[in-house]
N, CA, C and O atoms as a printed pandas DataFrame, in Angstrom:
     atom_number atom_name residue_name chain_id  residue_number  x_coord  y_coord  z_coord
0              1         N          MET        A               1   96.089   88.669  122.578
1              2        CA          MET        A               1   97.362   88.153  122.090
2              3         C          MET        A               1   97.428   88.348  120.578
3              4         O          MET        A               1   96.481   88.038  119.855
4              5         N          MET        A               2   98.560   88.864  120.118
5              6        CA          MET        A               2   98.756   89.098  118.693
6              7         C          MET        A               2   99.078   87.775  117.994
7              8         O          MET        A               2   99.901   87.012  118.499
8              9         N          PRO        A               3   98.453   87.478  116.845
9             10        CA          PRO        A               3   98.763   86.245  116.134
10            11         C          PRO        A               3  100.178   86.311  115.569
11            12         O          PRO        A               3  100.678   87.391  115.254
12            13         N          VAL        A               4  100.817   85.158  115.444
13            14        CA          VAL        A               4  102.148   85.088  114.847
14            15         C          VAL        A               4  102.032   85.429  113.375
15            16         O          VAL        A               4  101.203   84.870  112.658
16            17         N          CYS        A               5  102.866   86.344  112.937
17            18        CA          CYS        A               5  102.805   86.789  111.545
18            19         C          CYS        A               5  104.207   86.802  110.951
19            20         O          CYS        A               5  104.926   87.794  111.071
20            21         N          LYS        A               6  104.587   85.731  110.327
21            22        CA          LYS        A               6  105.885   85.708  109.656
22            23         C          LYS        A               6  105.817   86.655  108.471
23            24         O          LYS        A               6  104.791   86.767  107.799
24            25         N          ARG        A               7  106.917   87.323  108.232
25            26        CA          ARG        A               7  107.077   88.274  107.131
26            27         C          ARG        A               7  106.332   89.582  107.352
27            28         O          ARG        A               7  106.208   90.376  106.419
28            29         N          CYS        A               8  105.834   89.830  108.556
29            30        CA          CYS        A               8  105.173   91.093  108.842
30            31         C          CYS        A               8  106.083   91.992  109.657
31            32         O          CYS        A               8  106.710   91.556  110.622
32            33         N          LEU        A               9  106.144   93.233  109.258
33            34        CA          LEU        A               9  106.817   94.245  110.056
34            35         C          LEU        A               9  105.777   94.874  110.967
35            36         O          LEU        A               9  104.579   94.658  110.782
36            37         N          LEU        A              10  106.215   95.637  111.935
37            38        CA          LEU        A              10  105.249   96.301  112.817
38            39         C          LEU        A              10  104.332   97.215  112.026
39            40         O          LEU        A              10  103.158   97.362  112.367
40            41         N          ALA        A              11  104.854   97.830  110.974
41            42        CA          ALA        A              11  104.039   98.715  110.140
42            43         C          ALA        A              11  102.838   97.977  109.564
43            44         O          ALA        A              11  101.797   98.584  109.313
44            45         N          ASP        A              12  102.978   96.675  109.352
45            46        CA          ASP        A              12  101.888   95.880  108.784
46            47         C          ASP        A              12  100.837   95.514  109.830
47            48         O          ASP        A              12   99.683   95.260  109.485
48            49         N          MET        A              13  101.227   95.486  111.099
49            50        CA          MET        A              13  100.332   94.997  112.143
50            51         C          MET        A              13   99.847   96.094  113.079
51            52         O          MET        A              13   98.685   96.082  113.487
52            53         N          ASP        A              14  100.703   97.032  113.426
53            54        CA          ASP        A              14  100.464   98.098  114.405
54            55         C          ASP        A              14   99.743   97.583  115.641
55            56         O          ASP        A              14   98.629   98.003  115.952
56            57         N          ALA        A              15  100.387   96.684  116.323
57            58        CA          ALA        A              15   99.828   96.085  117.529
58            59         C          ALA        A              15   99.884   97.053  118.697
59            60         O          ALA        A              15  100.964   97.380  119.189
60            61         N          SER        A              16   98.749   97.499  119.129
61            62        CA          SER        A              16   98.613   98.356  120.308
62            63         C          SER        A              16   99.481   99.610  120.264
63            64         O          SER        A              16   99.950  100.076  121.303
64            65         N          GLY        A              17   99.695  100.155  119.077
65            66        CA          GLY        A              17  100.447  101.396  118.966
66            67         C          GLY        A              17  101.953  101.250  119.080
67            68         O          GLY        A              17  102.660  102.256  119.153
68            69         N          VAL        A              18  102.458  100.039  119.098
69            70        CA          VAL        A              18  103.899   99.827  119.200
70            71         C          VAL        A              18  104.616  100.472  118.016
71            72         O          VAL        A              18  105.667  101.089  118.190
72            73         N          TYR        A              19  104.063  100.334  116.829
73            74        CA          TYR        A              19  104.700  100.905  115.648
74            75         C          TYR        A              19  104.810  102.426  115.772
75            76         O          TYR        A              19  105.832  102.998  115.392
76            77         N          ALA        A              20  103.792  103.079  116.287
77            78        CA          ALA        A              20  103.836  104.532  116.471
78            79         C          ALA        A              20  104.965  104.914  117.427
79            80         O          ALA        A              20  105.639  105.923  117.219
80            81         N          THR        A              21  105.170  104.128  118.454
81            82        CA          THR        A              21  106.257  104.376  119.407
82            83         C          THR        A              21  107.606  104.213  118.723
83            84         O          THR        A              21  108.507  105.026  118.929
84            85         N          ILE        A              22  107.752  103.185  117.924
85            86        CA          ILE        A              22  108.997  102.958  117.185
86            87         C          ILE        A              22  109.259  104.129  116.240
87            88         O          ILE        A              22  110.390  104.608  116.150
88            89         N          LEU        A              23  108.226  104.594  115.537
89            90        CA          LEU        A              23  108.400  105.734  114.629
90            91         C          LEU        A              23  108.863  106.982  115.386
91            92         O          LEU        A              23  109.722  107.720  114.902
92            93         N          ARG        A              24  108.302  107.215  116.560
93            94        CA          ARG        A              24  108.734  108.366  117.371
94            95         C          ARG        A              24  110.202  108.233  117.756
95            96         O          ARG        A              24  110.954  109.207  117.709
96            97         N          ARG        A              25  110.604  107.032  118.134
97            98        CA          ARG        A              25  112.012  106.803  118.498
98            99         C          ARG        A              25  112.930  107.072  117.319
99           100         O          ARG        A              25  114.003  107.653  117.484
100          101         N          ILE        A              26  112.514  106.652  116.126
101          102        CA          ILE        A              26  113.313  106.890  114.924
102          103         C          ILE        A              26  113.398  108.383  114.637
103          104         O          ILE        A              26  114.471  108.897  114.319
104          105         N          GLU        A              27  112.277  109.077  114.746
105          106        CA          GLU        A              27  112.241  110.519  114.490
106          107         C          GLU        A              27  113.106  111.289  115.490
107          108         O          GLU        A              27  113.678  112.322  115.142
108          109         N          GLN        A              28  113.207  110.806  116.707
109          110        CA          GLN        A              28  113.998  111.474  117.737
110          111         C          GLN        A              28  115.492  111.160  117.628
111          112         O          GLN        A              28  116.319  111.818  118.260
112          113         N          MET        A              29  115.825  110.164  116.834
113          114        CA          MET        A              29  117.217  109.785  116.647
114          115         C          MET        A              29  117.950  110.922  115.910
115          116         O          MET        A              29  117.426  111.435  114.921
116          117         N          PRO        A              30  119.130  111.321  116.359
117          118        CA          PRO        A              30  119.863  112.359  115.634
118          119         C          PRO        A              30  120.066  111.971  114.166
119          120         O          PRO        A              30  120.374  110.820  113.857
120          121         N          GLU        A              31  119.895  112.923  113.286
121          122        CA          GLU        A              31  119.947  112.636  111.848
122          123         C          GLU        A              31  121.238  111.913  111.444
123          124         O          GLU        A              31  121.208  111.031  110.586
124          125         N          GLY        A              32  122.345  112.275  112.044
125          126        CA          GLY        A              32  123.618  111.639  111.718
126          127         C          GLY        A              32  123.697  110.179  112.110
127          128         O          GLY        A              32  124.576  109.459  111.636
128          129         N          GLN        A              33  122.794  109.728  112.970
129          130        CA          GLN        A              33  122.774  108.334  113.401
130          131         C          GLN        A              33  121.773  107.494  112.612
131          132         O          GLN        A              33  121.771  106.267  112.709
132          133         N          ARG        A              34  120.918  108.162  111.826
133          134        CA          ARG        A              34  119.881  107.457  111.067
134          135         C          ARG        A              34  120.387  107.042  109.691
135          136         O          ARG        A              34  121.160  107.759  109.056
136          137         N          ALA        A              35  119.943  105.885  109.249
137          138        CA          ALA        A              35  120.212  105.449  107.877
138          139         C          ALA        A              35  119.376  106.309  106.937
139          140         O          ALA        A              35  118.291  106.757  107.307
140          141         N          ASP        A              36  119.873  106.542  105.726
141          142        CA          ASP        A              36  119.080  107.307  104.770
142          143         C          ASP        A              36  117.864  106.480  104.348
143          144         O          ASP        A              36  117.817  105.269  104.566
144          145         N          ALA        A              37  116.898  107.141  103.752
145          146        CA          ALA        A              37  115.606  106.509  103.429
146          147         C          ALA        A              37  115.758  105.287  102.527
147          148         O          ALA        A              37  115.073  104.285  102.737
148          149         N          GLU        A              38  116.630  105.345  101.540
149          150        CA          GLU        A              38  116.807  104.220  100.614
150          151         C          GLU        A              38  117.456  103.028  101.320
151          152         O          GLU        A              38  117.045  101.888  101.107
152          153         N          THR        A              39  118.446  103.277  102.141
153          154        CA          THR        A              39  119.087  102.195  102.903
154          155         C          THR        A              39  118.077  101.548  103.833
155          156         O          THR        A              39  118.016  100.323  103.938
156          157         N          TYR        A              40  117.283  102.370  104.510
157          158        CA          TYR        A              40  116.247  101.869  105.413
158          159         C          TYR        A              40  115.271  100.966  104.656
159          160         O          TYR        A              40  114.949   99.869  105.112
160          161         N          ARG        A              41  114.807  101.432  103.506
161          162        CA          ARG        A              41  113.867  100.654  102.700
162          163         C          ARG        A              41  114.485   99.318  102.276
163          164         O          ARG        A              41  113.830   98.279  102.362
164          165         N          GLN        A              42  115.739   99.339  101.819
165          166        CA          GLN        A              42  116.411   98.119  101.376
166          167         C          GLN        A              42  116.592   97.138  102.531
167          168         O          GLN        A              42  116.420   95.931  102.360
168          169         N          ARG        A              43  116.934   97.651  103.686
169          170        CA          ARG        A              43  117.098   96.784  104.856
170          171         C          ARG        A              43  115.786   96.103  105.225
171          172         O          ARG        A              43  115.763   94.906  105.511
172          173         N          LEU        A              44  114.697   96.863  105.217
173          174        CA          LEU        A              44  113.401   96.274  105.549
174          175         C          LEU        A              44  112.997   95.212  104.534
175          176         O          LEU        A              44  112.406   94.197  104.902
176          177         N          GLU        A              45  113.308   95.434  103.269
177          178        CA          GLU        A              45  112.990   94.434  102.246
178          179         C          GLU        A              45  113.773   93.149  102.490
179          180         O          GLU        A              45  113.230   92.057  102.321
180          181         N          CYS        A              46  115.038   93.260  102.885
181          182        CA          CYS        A              46  115.832   92.078  103.231
182          183         C          CYS        A              46  115.196   91.342  104.406
183          184         O          CYS        A              46  115.083   90.116  104.397
184          185         N          CYS        A              47  114.788   92.094  105.402
185          186        CA          CYS        A              47  114.187   91.490  106.592
186          187         C          CYS        A              47  112.866   90.797  106.265
187          188         O          CYS        A              47  112.556   89.754  106.840
188          189         N          ARG        A              48  112.097   91.362  105.357
189          190        CA          ARG        A              48  110.820   90.734  104.971
190          191         C          ARG        A              48  111.033   89.334  104.393
191          192         O          ARG        A              48  110.154   88.481  104.511
192          193         N          GLY        A              49  112.167   89.091  103.780
193          194        CA          GLY        A              49  112.448   87.792  103.185
194          195         C          GLY        A              49  113.180   86.833  104.112
195          196         O          GLY        A              49  113.530   85.725  103.705
196          197         N          CYS        A              50  113.414   87.244  105.352
197          198        CA          CYS        A              50  114.205   86.438  106.285
198          199         C          CYS        A              50  113.314   85.568  107.170
199          200         O          CYS        A              50  112.266   86.014  107.638
200          201         N          ASP        A              51  113.738   84.327  107.392
201          202        CA          ASP        A              51  112.989   83.410  108.252
202          203         C          ASP        A              51  112.992   83.845  109.714
203          204         O          ASP        A              51  112.171   83.375  110.502
204          205         N          ALA        A              52  113.903   84.732  110.079
205          206        CA          ALA        A              52  114.004   85.173  111.470
206          207         C          ALA        A              52  112.983   86.263  111.814
207          208         O          ALA        A              52  112.842   86.608  112.988
208          209         N          LEU        A              53  112.276   86.808  110.839
209          210        CA          LEU        A              53  111.266   87.840  111.088
210          211         C          LEU        A              53  109.969   87.214  111.588
211          212         O          LEU        A              53  109.349   86.408  110.893
212          213         N          VAL        A              54  109.571   87.587  112.786
213          214        CA          VAL        A              54  108.328   87.094  113.377
214          215         C          VAL        A              54  107.684   88.244  114.152
215          216         O          VAL        A              54  108.280   88.774  115.090
216          217         N          ASN        A              55  106.473   88.626  113.762
217          218        CA          ASN        A              55  105.730   89.684  114.449
218          219         C          ASN        A              55  106.506   90.991  114.571
219          220         O          ASN        A              55  106.409   91.681  115.585
220          221         N          GLY        A              56  107.270   91.328  113.548
221          222        CA          GLY        A              56  108.016   92.584  113.562
222          223         C          GLY        A              56  109.306   92.542  114.347
223          224         O          GLY        A              56  110.014   93.544  114.446
224          225         N          LEU        A              57  109.614   91.379  114.909
225          226        CA          LEU        A              57  110.833   91.208  115.696
226          227         C          LEU        A              57  111.796   90.262  114.995
227          228         O          LEU        A              57  111.388   89.378  114.241
228          229         N          CYS        A              58  113.078   90.466  115.258
229          230        CA          CYS        A              58  114.100   89.533  114.775
230          231         C          CYS        A              58  114.219   88.426  115.814
231          232         O          CYS        A              58  114.518   88.696  116.977
232          233         N          SER        A              59  113.989   87.194  115.407
233          234        CA          SER        A              59  114.059   86.089  116.371
234          235         C          SER        A              59  115.504   85.721  116.713
235          236         O          SER        A              59  115.734   84.910  117.610
236          237         N          ILE        A              60  116.471   86.299  116.018
237          238        CA          ILE        A              60  117.880   86.035  116.333
238          239         C          ILE        A              60  118.331   86.906  117.507
239          240         O          ILE        A              60  118.941   86.411  118.455
240          241         N          CYS        A              61  118.028   88.206  117.437
241          242        CA          CYS        A              61  118.509   89.113  118.491
242          243         C          CYS        A              61  117.388   89.713  119.334
243          244         O          CYS        A              61  117.656   90.270  120.398
244          245         N          GLY        A              62  116.144   89.611  118.885
245          246        CA          GLY        A              62  115.015   90.128  119.647
246          247         C          GLY        A              62  114.694   91.595  119.411
247          248         O          GLY        A              62  113.836   92.155  120.093
248          249         N          CYS        A              63  115.369   92.227  118.456
249          250        CA          CYS        A              63  115.145   93.656  118.214
250          251         C          CYS        A              63  113.869   93.899  117.408
251          252         O          CYS        A              63  113.341   93.003  116.748
252          253         N          PHE        A              64  113.393   95.143  117.486
253          254        CA          PHE        A              64  112.333   95.578  116.594
254          255         C          PHE        A              64  113.017   95.885  115.264
255          256         O          PHE        A              64  113.905   96.736  115.208
256          257         N          ILE        A              65  112.621   95.213  114.213
257          258        CA          ILE        A              65  113.267   95.326  112.903
258          259         C          ILE        A              65  113.337   96.773  112.425
259          260         O          ILE        A              65  114.394   97.232  111.994
260          261         N          GLU        A              66  112.212   97.499  112.498
261          262        CA          GLU        A              66  112.199   98.873  111.985
262          263         C          GLU        A              66  113.193   99.770  112.716
263          264         O          GLU        A              66  113.801  100.647  112.103
264          265         N          LEU        A              67  113.362   99.559  114.009
265          266        CA          LEU        A              67  114.283  100.392  114.780
266          267         C          LEU        A              67  115.734  100.056  114.440
267          268         O          LEU        A              67  116.549  100.957  114.238
268          269         N          ARG        A              68  116.054   98.790  114.378
269          270        CA          ARG        A              68  117.424   98.380  114.047
270          271         C          ARG        A              68  117.802   98.865  112.654
271          272         O          ARG        A              68  118.902   99.380  112.453
272          273         N          ALA        A              69  116.904   98.704  111.696
273          274        CA          ALA        A              69  117.193   99.095  110.313
274          275         C          ALA        A              69  117.376  100.604  110.171
275          276         O          ALA        A              69  118.054  101.058  109.250
276          277         N          ALA        A              70  116.787  101.375  111.060
277          278        CA          ALA        A              70  116.868  102.834  110.984
278          279         C          ALA        A              70  118.212  103.379  111.459
279          280         O          ALA        A              70  118.577  104.502  111.112
280          281         N          LYS        A              71  118.944  102.612  112.238
281          282        CA          LYS        A              71  120.220  103.068  112.780
282          283         C          LYS        A              71  121.334  102.804  111.768
283          284         O          LYS        A              71  121.576  101.660  111.383
284          285         N          ALA        A              72  121.998  103.857  111.349
285          286        CA          ALA        A              72  123.009  103.769  110.291
286          287         C          ALA        A              72  124.114  102.768  110.603
287          288         O          ALA        A              72  124.539  102.026  109.717
288          289         N          GLU        A              73  124.578  102.733  111.825
289          290        CA          GLU        A              73  125.727  101.888  112.174
290          291         C          GLU        A              73  125.371  100.441  112.511
291          292         O          GLU        A              73  126.255   99.649  112.837
292          293         N          MET        A              74  124.109  100.093  112.437
293          294        CA          MET        A              74  123.703   98.721  112.762
294          295         C          MET        A              74  123.898   97.808  111.554
295          296         O          MET        A              74  124.082   98.266  110.426
296          297         N          HIS        A              75  123.853   96.523  111.820
297          298        CA          HIS        A              75  123.935   95.523  110.765
298          299         C          HIS        A              75  122.960   94.394  111.096
299          300         O          HIS        A              75  122.449   94.296  112.211
300          301         N          CYS        A              76  122.724   93.571  110.122
301          302        CA          CYS        A              76  121.854   92.411  110.311
302          303         C          CYS        A              76  122.533   91.425  111.257
303          304         O          CYS        A              76  123.709   91.112  111.070
304          305         N          PRO        A              77  121.809   90.920  112.285
305          306        CA          PRO        A              77  122.409   89.985  113.235
306          307         C          PRO        A              77  122.465   88.538  112.739
307          308         O          PRO        A              77  123.043   87.672  113.396
308          309         N          HIS        A              78  121.867   88.289  111.586
309          310        CA          HIS        A              78  121.868   86.935  111.030
310          311         C          HIS        A              78  123.308   86.503  110.761
311          312         O          HIS        A              78  124.130   87.337  110.383
312          313         N          PRO        A              79  123.633   85.238  110.944
313          314        CA          PRO        A              79  125.007   84.787  110.668
314          315         C          PRO        A              79  125.478   85.111  109.235
315          316         O          PRO        A              79  126.672   85.296  109.000
316          317         N          GLU        A              80  124.544   85.178  108.294
317          318        CA          GLU        A              80  124.919   85.514  106.904
318          319         C          GLU        A              80  124.921   87.021  106.641
319          320         O          GLU        A              80  125.267   87.455  105.542
320          321         N          ARG        A              81  124.544   87.811  107.627
321          322        CA          ARG        A              81  124.495   89.291  107.526
322          323         C          ARG        A              81  123.931   89.759  106.184
323          324         O          ARG        A              81  124.680   90.116  105.274
324          325         N          PHE        A              82  122.633   89.753  106.077
325          326        CA          PHE        A              82  121.957   90.137  104.844
326          327         C          PHE        A              82  122.115   91.615  104.511
327          328         O          PHE        A              82  121.964   92.006  103.353
328          329         N          TRP        A              83  122.415   92.436  105.506
329          330        CA          TRP        A              83  122.712   93.851  105.270
330          331         C          TRP        A              83  123.674   94.366  106.313
331          332         O          TRP        A              83  124.046   95.539  106.285
C-alpha cells in the first residue's frame, strides 16, 4: 500500500510504474490537444499547493493530476478553479 503523500505528484512517487503509464498517455495525446510545456508546468505548481492533491490524485474529481494538466482544454475542478 502506498503511503498518503499530500503535495506529491505521481512524478514524485512513481508508484508501481503508474507515472510511466501516465507519461505514455500524454505522449500519445495529439499535439493539438496537449497544453504547452509552460502551461503544464504552471498547472502542476498550482496543484502542488492545493489541499485536494493526495497521492498524485485530485480528491475533488479523482483524476490523475499530471494527465488532467496535460490536456489543453481541461480546467481545475476545484470550486475556485486555480487554473
